[in-house]
C-alpha positions in Angstrom: 0.0 0.0 0.0 1.1 3.6 -0.7 2.3 5.8 2.2 -0.3 7.5 4.4 0.5 10.9 2.9 -0.6 9.7 -0.5 -3.8 8.1 0.9 -4.6 11.4 2.8 -4.0 13.4 -0.4 -6.4 11.0 -2.2 -9.1 11.5 0.4 -8.7 15.3 0.2 -8.8 15.4 -3.6 -11.8 13.0 -3.8 -13.6 15.1 -1.2 -13.1 18.1 -3.4 -14.8 16.3 -6.3 -11.7 15.3 -8.4 -12.2 12.3 -10.7 -10.3 9.1 -10.4 -8.5 9.8 -13.7 -7.4 13.2 -12.5 -6.3 11.9 -9.1 -4.4 9.0 -10.7 -2.5 11.4 -12.9 -1.8 13.7 -10.0 -0.6 11.1 -7.5 0.8 8.5 -9.9 -1.5 5.8 -8.5 -3.5 3.2 -10.6 -7.2 3.9 -11.0 -8.0 0.4 -9.7 -6.2 1.3 -6.5 -8.1 4.5 -6.2 -11.4 2.7 -6.6 -10.3 0.3 -3.8 -9.4 3.3 -1.6 -12.7 5.0 -2.3 -14.5 2.0 -0.9 -12.2 1.6 2.0 -12.2 5.3 3.0 -15.8 6.2 1.9 -16.7 7.5 5.4 -13.6 9.7 5.6 -14.2 11.0 2.1 -17.9 11.7 2.9 -17.0 13.6 6.1 -14.3 15.6 4.4 -16.7 16.5 1.6 -19.2 17.7 4.1 -16.6 20.0 5.7 -15.6 21.3 2.2 -19.2 22.1 1.4 -19.8 23.7 4.8 -16.7 25.9 4.2 -18.0 26.8 0.7 -21.4 27.7 2.0 -19.8 29.9 4.7 -17.8 31.8 2.1 -20.9 32.3 0.0 -23.0 33.5 3.0 -20.5 35.9 4.4 -20.6 38.4 1.5 -24.4 38.1 1.3 -24.8 38.9 5.0 -22.5 41.9 4.6 -24.5 43.2 1.6 -27.8 42.7 3.5 -26.4 44.5 6.6 -25.1 47.3 4.3 -28.5 47.6 2.6 -30.3 47.7 5.9 -28.0 50.4 7.2 -28.4 52.4 4.0 -32.1 52.1 4.2 -32.2 53.2 7.8 -30.1 56.3 6.9 -32.4 57.1 4.0 -35.6 56.8 6.1 -34.2 59.2 8.7 -33.1 61.8 6.2 
C-alpha cells in the first residue's frame, strides 16, 4: 500500500470532487487502487466532503450577509433623512 500521505491526499482530492482519472495522474496511483481506496475510506471522504461544502457555504453566505447589513444600514439612513 502507498504511504499514508498519498492516501490522505487522495481523500482530500476526492472530497473536493476530483475524478479518479485526474487523481491517478496527480498522484501516480493506478485507478484500480483509487477505486479500492474509495470503498475503504468512503466515510472519511464523505465527512471531508461535508466539511468542504460547509466551508464553501460559509464563504458564500458571508458576503451576502455583509450586503444585507449594508443595505439595511443604507435604508435606515435614507428613512431618517
